[in-house]
OpenMM code with the backbone's topology and positions (N, CA, C; nanometers):
from openmm import Vec3, app, unit

residues = "MET ASN THR LEU SER GLN PRO SER ARG SER SER ARG SER ALA TYR VAL PRO PRO ALA PRO PRO TRP PRO ARG TYR ILE ASN ALA LEU VAL GLY THR TRP LEU PHE ALA SER THR PHE LEU TRP ARG HIS THR PRO SER ALA GLN THR ASN THR TRP LEU ILE GLY LEU MET MET ALA THR ALA ALA LEU TRP ALA VAL ARG THR PRO ALA ILE ARG TRP PHE ASN THR ALA LEU ALA VAL TRP LEU ALA LEU SER THR PHE ALA ILE SER GLU ALA ARG PRO LEU THR TYR TYR HIS ASN PHE GLY VAL ALA ILE VAL ALA PHE VAL VAL SER VAL ILE ALA ASN PRO ALA GLU ARG ARG VAL".split()
positions = [
    Vec3(-10.9174, -9.0398, -7.0707),
    Vec3(-10.8428, -9.0923, -7.1834),
    Vec3(-10.7483, -9.2001, -7.1345),
    Vec3(-10.7529, -9.3106, -7.1987),
    Vec3(-10.6706, -9.4231, -7.1596),
    Vec3(-10.5366, -9.4133, -7.2307),
    Vec3(-10.4305, -9.3951, -7.1577),
    Vec3(-10.2974, -9.3794, -7.2173),
    Vec3(-10.2353, -9.5120, -7.2566),
    Vec3(-10.2913, -9.6231, -7.2068),
    Vec3(-10.2362, -9.7531, -7.2423),
    Vec3(-10.2758, -9.7972, -7.3825),
    Vec3(-10.3869, -9.7501, -7.4314),
    Vec3(-10.4332, -9.7946, -7.5631),
    Vec3(-10.3639, -9.7239, -7.6781),
    Vec3(-10.3077, -9.6082, -7.6531),
    Vec3(-10.2396, -9.5344, -7.7586),
    Vec3(-10.0908, -9.5247, -7.7274),
    Vec3(-10.0083, -9.5553, -7.8240),
    Vec3(-9.8647, -9.5413, -7.7994),
    Vec3(-9.8268, -9.3946, -7.7840),
    Vec3(-9.7291, -9.3713, -7.7028),
    Vec3(-9.6837, -9.2334, -7.6839),
    Vec3(-9.6112, -9.1870, -7.8090),
    Vec3(-9.5980, -9.0560, -7.8217),
    Vec3(-9.5306, -9.0001, -7.9388),
    Vec3(-9.3848, -9.0444, -7.9447),
    Vec3(-9.3223, -9.0628, -7.8330),
    Vec3(-9.1814, -9.0997, -7.8333),
    Vec3(-9.1607, -9.2446, -7.8785),
    Vec3(-9.2606, -9.3319, -7.8613),
    Vec3(-9.2426, -9.4714, -7.9019),
    Vec3(-9.2821, -9.4954, -8.0472),
    Vec3(-9.3512, -9.4026, -8.1103),
    Vec3(-9.3863, -9.4168, -8.2512),
    Vec3(-9.2634, -9.3923, -8.3360),
    Vec3(-9.2452, -9.4767, -8.4323),
    Vec3(-9.1328, -9.4514, -8.5231),
    Vec3(-9.1890, -9.3907, -8.6509),
    Vec3(-9.1325, -9.2813, -8.6883),
    Vec3(-9.1766, -9.2135, -8.8097),
    Vec3(-9.1255, -9.2912, -8.9303),
    Vec3(-9.2124, -9.3079, -9.0271),
    Vec3(-9.1724, -9.3781, -9.1494),
    Vec3(-9.0859, -9.2863, -9.2337),
    Vec3(-8.9698, -9.3351, -9.2627),
    Vec3(-8.8789, -9.2628, -9.3510),
    Vec3(-8.8623, -9.3491, -9.4755),
    Vec3(-8.9108, -9.3023, -9.5890),
    Vec3(-8.8976, -9.3843, -9.7095),
    Vec3(-8.7516, -9.4059, -9.7437),
    Vec3(-8.7191, -9.5231, -9.7981),
    Vec3(-8.5791, -9.5484, -9.8321),
    Vec3(-8.5301, -9.4529, -9.9404),
    Vec3(-8.4073, -9.4112, -9.9239),
    Vec3(-8.3473, -9.3214, -10.0233),
    Vec3(-8.3151, -9.4019, -10.1488),
    Vec3(-8.3317, -9.3423, -10.2638),
    Vec3(-8.3011, -9.4163, -10.3866),
    Vec3(-8.1516, -9.4463, -10.3951),
    Vec3(-8.1170, -9.5622, -10.4460),
    Vec3(-7.9758, -9.5992, -10.4579),
    Vec3(-7.9113, -9.5334, -10.5799),
    Vec3(-7.9021, -9.4006, -10.5780),
    Vec3(-7.8532, -9.3260, -10.6940),
    Vec3(-7.7149, -9.3698, -10.7417),
    Vec3(-7.6220, -9.4136, -10.6537),
    Vec3(-7.4933, -9.4575, -10.7090),
    Vec3(-7.5071, -9.5781, -10.8027),
    Vec3(-7.6011, -9.6659, -10.7728),
    Vec3(-7.6202, -9.7836, -10.8596),
    Vec3(-7.6794, -9.7424, -10.9934),
    Vec3(-7.7699, -9.6455, -10.9916),
    Vec3(-7.8288, -9.5989, -11.1176),
    Vec3(-7.7240, -9.5297, -11.2050),
    Vec3(-7.6353, -9.4553, -11.1421),
    Vec3(-7.5276, -9.3916, -11.2192),
    Vec3(-7.4372, -9.4984, -11.2809),
    Vec3(-7.4048, -9.6012, -11.2025),
    Vec3(-7.3213, -9.7085, -11.2574),
    Vec3(-7.3922, -9.7831, -11.3688),
    Vec3(-7.5232, -9.7978, -11.3592),
    Vec3(-7.5991, -9.8624, -11.4670),
    Vec3(-7.5910, -9.7781, -11.5943),
    Vec3(-7.6015, -9.6465, -11.5794),
    Vec3(-7.5886, -9.5579, -11.6961),
    Vec3(-7.4480, -9.5632, -11.7545),
    Vec3(-7.3478, -9.5669, -11.6681),
    Vec3(-7.2087, -9.5741, -11.7148),
    Vec3(-7.1866, -9.7049, -11.7914),
    Vec3(-7.2382, -9.8153, -11.7378),
    Vec3(-7.2252, -9.9437, -11.8067),
    Vec3(-7.2983, -9.9455, -11.9392),
    Vec3(-7.4170, -9.8858, -11.9416),
    Vec3(-7.4942, -9.8786, -12.0660),
    Vec3(-7.4204, -9.7933, -12.1693),
    Vec3(-7.3646, -9.6823, -12.1253),
    Vec3(-7.2876, -9.5972, -12.2161),
    Vec3(-7.1655, -9.6719, -12.2689),
    Vec3(-7.0966, -9.7449, -12.1816),
    Vec3(-6.9787, -9.8200, -12.2244),
    Vec3(-7.0179, -9.9225, -12.3302),
    Vec3(-7.1273, -9.9925, -12.3071),
    Vec3(-7.1762, -10.0904, -12.4049),
    Vec3(-7.2093, -10.0212, -12.5374),
    Vec3(-7.2829, -9.9109, -12.5317),
    Vec3(-7.3227, -9.8402, -12.6544),
    Vec3(-7.2029, -9.7828, -12.7282),
    Vec3(-7.1028, -9.7374, -12.6546),
    Vec3(-6.9856, -9.6765, -12.7192),
    Vec3(-6.9108, -9.7751, -12.8072),
    Vec3(-6.9275, -9.9020, -12.7800),
    Vec3(-6.8629, -10.0045, -12.8629),
    Vec3(-6.9055, -9.9919, -13.0081),
    Vec3(-7.0281, -9.9500, -13.0295),
    Vec3(-7.0845, -9.9457, -13.1637),
    Vec3(-7.0888, -9.8044, -13.2224),
    Vec3(-7.0405, -9.7054, -13.1473),
    Vec3(-7.0456, -9.5676, -13.1951),
    Vec3(-6.9202, -9.5249, -13.2712),
    Vec3(-6.8095, -9.5898, -13.2477),
    Vec3(-6.6886, -9.5637, -13.3251),
    Vec3(-6.6090, -9.6931, -13.3357),
    Vec3(-6.5122, -9.6932, -13.4219),
    Vec3(-6.4341, -9.8142, -13.4493),
    Vec3(-6.3467, -9.8501, -13.3306),
    Vec3(-6.3458, -9.9773, -13.2998),
    Vec3(-6.2580, -10.0344, -13.1987),
    Vec3(-6.1784, -10.1470, -13.2649),
    Vec3(-6.0636, -10.1769, -13.2103),
    Vec3(-5.9953, -10.2982, -13.2547),
    Vec3(-6.0774, -10.4171, -13.2043),
    Vec3(-6.0646, -10.5330, -13.2652),
    Vec3(-6.1476, -10.6467, -13.2231),
    Vec3(-6.1367, -10.6806, -13.0738),
    Vec3(-6.0161, -10.6813, -13.0197),
    Vec3(-6.0011, -10.7148, -12.8777),
    Vec3(-6.0581, -10.6050, -12.7882),
    Vec3(-6.0384, -10.4797, -12.8250),
    Vec3(-6.0941, -10.3696, -12.7462),
    Vec3(-6.2464, -10.3690, -12.7560),
    Vec3(-6.2998, -10.4023, -12.8719),
    Vec3(-6.4447, -10.4045, -12.8889),
    Vec3(-6.5087, -10.5119, -12.8005),
    Vec3(-6.4520, -10.6307, -12.8029),
    Vec3(-6.5056, -10.7392, -12.7200),
    Vec3(-6.4977, -10.7029, -12.5717),
    Vec3(-6.3844, -10.6525, -12.5303),
    Vec3(-6.3663, -10.6142, -12.3902),
    Vec3(-6.4655, -10.5049, -12.3509),
    Vec3(-6.4839, -10.4057, -12.4357),
    Vec3(-6.5693, -10.2921, -12.4028),
    Vec3(-6.7160, -10.3315, -12.3915),
    Vec3(-6.7687, -10.4047, -12.4889),
    Vec3(-6.9118, -10.4374, -12.4812),
    Vec3(-6.9395, -10.5366, -12.3693),
    Vec3(-6.8464, -10.6288, -12.3459),
    Vec3(-6.8677, -10.7283, -12.2413),
    Vec3(-6.8644, -10.6643, -12.1026),
    Vec3(-6.7669, -10.5812, -12.0778),
    Vec3(-6.7576, -10.5125, -11.9487),
    Vec3(-6.8771, -10.4185, -11.9309),
    Vec3(-6.9157, -10.3471, -12.0353),
    Vec3(-7.0311, -10.2575, -12.0261),
    Vec3(-7.1588, -10.3311, -11.9908),
    Vec3(-7.1807, -10.4439, -12.0556),
    Vec3(-7.3004, -10.5235, -12.0271),
    Vec3(-7.2989, -10.5769, -11.8839),
    Vec3(-7.1852, -10.6298, -11.8418),
    Vec3(-7.1759, -10.6823, -11.7044),
    Vec3(-7.1892, -10.5708, -11.6013),
    Vec3(-7.1323, -10.4538, -11.6317),
    Vec3(-7.1378, -10.3421, -11.5386),
    Vec3(-7.2819, -10.2929, -11.5200),
    Vec3(-7.3550, -10.2776, -11.6284),
    Vec3(-7.4941, -10.2320, -11.6188),
    Vec3(-7.5799, -10.3347, -11.5461),
    Vec3(-7.5603, -10.4620, -11.5772),
    Vec3(-7.6367, -10.5683, -11.5117),
    Vec3(-7.6071, -10.5734, -11.3622),
    Vec3(-7.4794, -10.5688, -11.3263),
    Vec3(-7.4414, -10.5737, -11.1848),
    Vec3(-7.4936, -10.4520, -11.1093),
    Vec3(-7.4926, -10.3365, -11.1722),
    Vec3(-7.5419, -10.2153, -11.1052),
    Vec3(-7.6904, -10.2265, -11.0753),
    Vec3(-7.7678, -10.2777, -11.1701),
    Vec3(-7.9113, -10.2935, -11.1465),
    Vec3(-7.9383, -10.4018, -11.0430),
    Vec3(-7.8574, -10.5054, -11.0418),
    Vec3(-7.8698, -10.6102, -10.9410),
    Vec3(-7.8355, -10.5539, -10.8029),
    Vec3(-7.7379, -10.4652, -10.7968),
    Vec3(-7.6944, -10.4064, -10.6700),
    Vec3(-7.7988, -10.3136, -10.6081),
    Vec3(-7.9002, -10.2746, -10.6847),
    Vec3(-8.0086, -10.1947, -10.6272),
    Vec3(-8.0762, -10.2753, -10.5164),
    Vec3(-8.0965, -10.4045, -10.5390),
    Vec3(-8.1615, -10.4921, -10.4405),
    Vec3(-8.0628, -10.5643, -10.3494),
    Vec3(-7.9420, -10.5890, -10.4002),
    Vec3(-7.8395, -10.6595, -10.3236),
    Vec3(-7.7154, -10.5707, -10.3194),
    Vec3(-7.7068, -10.4828, -10.2206),
    Vec3(-7.6005, -10.3811, -10.2204),
    Vec3(-7.4580, -10.4347, -10.2276),
    Vec3(-7.4325, -10.5537, -10.1776),
    Vec3(-7.2956, -10.6057, -10.1803),
    Vec3(-7.2456, -10.6324, -10.3225),
    Vec3(-7.3355, -10.6442, -10.4174),
    Vec3(-7.2961, -10.6689, -10.5568),
    Vec3(-7.2204, -10.5495, -10.6139),
    Vec3(-7.2324, -10.4337, -10.5490),
    Vec3(-7.1616, -10.3159, -10.6006),
    Vec3(-7.0114, -10.3389, -10.6075),
    Vec3(-6.9601, -10.4279, -10.5234),
    Vec3(-6.8159, -10.4556, -10.5251),
    Vec3(-6.7748, -10.5295, -10.6522),
    Vec3(-6.8685, -10.5982, -10.7152),
    Vec3(-6.8402, -10.6594, -10.8456),
    Vec3(-6.8152, -10.5500, -10.9488),
    Vec3(-6.8905, -10.4410, -10.9402),
    Vec3(-6.8670, -10.3279, -11.0305),
    Vec3(-6.7312, -10.2636, -11.0038),
    Vec3(-6.6894, -10.2629, -10.8796),
    Vec3(-6.5562, -10.2112, -10.8480),
    Vec3(-6.4506, -10.2956, -10.9175),
    Vec3(-6.4650, -10.4275, -10.9094),
    Vec3(-6.3703, -10.5181, -10.9763),
    Vec3(-6.3744, -10.5008, -11.1279),
    Vec3(-6.4952, -10.4820, -11.1841),
    Vec3(-6.5059, -10.4595, -11.3284),
    Vec3(-6.4372, -10.3298, -11.3693),
    Vec3(-6.4487, -10.2269, -11.2879),
    Vec3(-6.3830, -10.0992, -11.3190),
    Vec3(-6.2310, -10.1149, -11.3177),
    Vec3(-6.1801, -10.1892, -11.2212),
    Vec3(-6.0354, -10.2144, -11.2156),
    Vec3(-5.9931, -10.2950, -11.3388),
    Vec3(-6.0720, -10.3972, -11.3728),
    Vec3(-6.0418, -10.4770, -11.4925),
    Vec3(-6.0400, -10.3897, -11.6178),
    Vec3(-6.1391, -10.3025, -11.6303),
    Vec3(-6.1462, -10.2162, -11.7486),
    Vec3(-6.0225, -10.1275, -11.7584),
    Vec3(-5.9804, -10.0699, -11.6463),
    Vec3(-5.8611, -9.9841, -11.6478),
    Vec3(-5.7367, -10.0634, -11.6851),
    Vec3(-5.7184, -10.1792, -11.6223),
    Vec3(-5.5983, -10.2589, -11.6503),
    Vec3(-5.5991, -10.3156, -11.7922),
    Vec3(-5.7149, -10.3603, -11.8374),
    Vec3(-5.7214, -10.4164, -11.9726),
    Vec3(-5.7045, -10.3079, -12.0790),
    Vec3(-5.7447, -10.1867, -12.0466),
    Vec3(-5.7228, -10.0760, -12.1402),
    Vec3(-5.5741, -10.0544, -12.1620),
    Vec3(-5.4952, -10.0648, -12.0545),
    Vec3(-5.3500, -10.0538, -12.0689),
    Vec3(-5.2916, -10.1756, -12.1393),
    Vec3(-5.3487, -10.2924, -12.1124),
    Vec3(-5.2942, -10.4167, -12.1677),
    Vec3(-5.3210, -10.4315, -12.3172),
    Vec3(-5.4320, -10.3777, -12.3652),
    Vec3(-5.4641, -10.3880, -12.5080),
    Vec3(-5.3882, -10.2766, -12.5796),
    Vec3(-5.2696, -10.3112, -12.6231),
    Vec3(-5.1791, -10.2093, -12.6766),
    Vec3(-5.2247, -10.1535, -12.8107),
    Vec3(-5.3046, -10.2311, -12.8860),
    Vec3(-5.3447, -10.1816, -13.0172),
    Vec3(-5.4725, -10.0984, -13.0130),
    Vec3(-5.5213, -10.0684, -12.8942),
    Vec3(-5.6443, -9.9886, -12.8825),
    Vec3(-5.6213, -9.8491, -12.9411),
    Vec3(-5.7227, -9.7983, -13.0070),
    Vec3(-5.7154, -9.6641, -13.0650),
    Vec3(-5.7146, -9.5596, -12.9532),
    Vec3(-5.6556, -9.4427, -12.9769),
    Vec3(-5.6461, -9.3414, -12.8711),
    Vec3(-5.7814, -9.3021, -12.8111),
    Vec3(-5.8835, -9.2856, -12.8948),
    Vec3(-6.0147, -9.2487, -12.8422),
    Vec3(-6.0666, -9.3569, -12.7478),
    Vec3(-6.0558, -9.4812, -12.7884),
    Vec3(-6.1006, -9.5925, -12.7045),
    Vec3(-6.0180, -9.5991, -12.5770),
    Vec3(-5.8899, -9.5795, -12.5897),
    Vec3(-5.7983, -9.5848, -12.4761),
    Vec3(-5.8391, -9.4824, -12.3692),
    Vec3(-5.8509, -9.3570, -12.4064),
    Vec3(-5.8847, -9.2527, -12.3085),
    Vec3(-6.0287, -9.2652, -12.2595),
    Vec3(-6.1183, -9.3003, -12.3494),
    Vec3(-6.2582, -9.3168, -12.3120),
    Vec3(-6.2742, -9.4269, -12.2077),
    Vec3(-6.2200, -9.5457, -12.2361),
    Vec3(-6.2361, -9.6573, -12.1442),
    Vec3(-6.1688, -9.6314, -12.0101),
    Vec3(-6.0546, -9.5660, -12.0134),
    Vec3(-5.9880, -9.5345, -11.8872),
    Vec3(-6.0710, -9.4343, -11.8063),
    Vec3(-6.1276, -9.3346, -11.8712),
    Vec3(-6.2141, -9.2389, -11.8009),
    Vec3(-6.3391, -9.3034, -11.7444),
    Vec3(-6.4003, -9.3921, -11.8230),
    Vec3(-6.5187, -9.4640, -11.7750),
    Vec3(-6.4818, -9.5517, -11.6558),
    Vec3(-6.3657, -9.6144, -11.6602),
    Vec3(-6.3210, -9.6987, -11.5486),
    Vec3(-6.3074, -9.6170, -11.4204),
    Vec3(-6.2547, -9.4967, -11.4313),
    Vec3(-6.2393, -9.4118, -11.3128),
    Vec3(-6.3760, -9.3739, -11.2559),
    Vec3(-6.4673, -9.3310, -11.3424),
    Vec3(-6.6016, -9.2935, -11.2967),
    Vec3(-6.6717, -9.4135, -11.2336),
    Vec3(-6.6664, -9.5280, -11.2992),
    Vec3(-6.7322, -9.6484, -11.2471),
    Vec3(-6.6728, -9.6898, -11.1131),
    Vec3(-6.5426, -9.6793, -11.0997),
    Vec3(-6.4782, -9.7154, -10.9732),
    Vec3(-6.5241, -9.6241, -10.8603),
    Vec3(-6.5188, -9.4944, -10.8846),
    Vec3(-6.5560, -9.3976, -10.7802),
    Vec3(-6.7013, -9.4164, -10.7382),
    Vec3(-6.7903, -9.4318, -10.8345),
    Vec3(-6.9321, -9.4460, -10.8020),
    Vec3(-6.9595, -9.5798, -10.7337),
    Vec3(-6.8864, -9.6837, -10.7702),
    Vec3(-6.9123, -9.8157, -10.7116),
    Vec3(-6.8698, -9.8249, -10.5654),
    Vec3(-6.7776, -9.7421, -10.5222),
    Vec3(-6.7373, -9.7479, -10.3807),
    Vec3(-6.8253, -9.6608, -10.2914),
    Vec3(-6.9156, -9.5837, -10.3502),
    Vec3(-7.0100, -9.5031, -10.2714),
    Vec3(-7.1230, -9.5937, -10.2260),
    Vec3(-7.1456, -9.5975, -10.0968),
    Vec3(-7.2531, -9.6804, -10.0419),
    Vec3(-7.3888, -9.6197, -10.0758),
    Vec3(-7.4886, -9.7066, -10.0900),
    Vec3(-7.6246, -9.6589, -10.1060),
    Vec3(-7.6644, -9.5786, -9.9829),
    Vec3(-7.7501, -9.4780, -9.9964),
    Vec3(-7.7928, -9.4035, -9.8787),
    Vec3(-7.8526, -9.4948, -9.7708),
    Vec3(-7.9233, -9.5986, -9.8092),
    Vec3(-7.9835, -9.6899, -9.7113),
    Vec3(-7.8764, -9.7701, -9.6378),
    Vec3(-7.7628, -9.7968, -9.7004),
    Vec3(-7.6535, -9.8702, -9.6359),
    Vec3(-7.5866, -9.7877, -9.5269),
    Vec3(-7.5909, -9.6571, -9.5400),
    Vec3(-7.5233, -9.5692, -9.4442),
    Vec3(-7.6044, -9.5470, -9.3174),
    Vec3(-7.7319, -9.5806, -9.3199),
    Vec3(-7.8165, -9.5613, -9.2011),
    Vec3(-7.7832, -9.6677, -9.0984),
    Vec3(-7.7818, -9.6268, -8.9757),
    Vec3(-7.7521, -9.7217, -8.8671),
    Vec3(-7.8723, -9.7384, -8.7802),
] * unit.nanometer
topology = app.Topology()
chain = topology.addChain("A")
for resn in residues:
    res = topology.addResidue(resn, chain)
    for name in ("N", "CA", "C"):
        topology.addAtom(name, app.Element.getBySymbol(name[0]), res)
């Protein structure tokens, strides 16, 4: 048996399929929910515009971040914007106020989690 023609077991690299970027998918769902919530109950005009726009950008950025992981930091910035703008829009209804602030917290936490493939060295 010729050992030169076959690679040794130690030199073969086992194929490990990439782990799904579940944090990005969660952020896409959060953004989609934020967008949909704009139309599920009454918002003030400024809160409505802010909510649907941030939701749309958040879902889009999350799906883009599946292929380009650094884009996840844009979702982090959007989550911070959503939290700060929720406080700044003083006429926002209580449901919108608490909802948007809660969504901002979830989006922020999920956006700072690296994709499983990013953590591999």
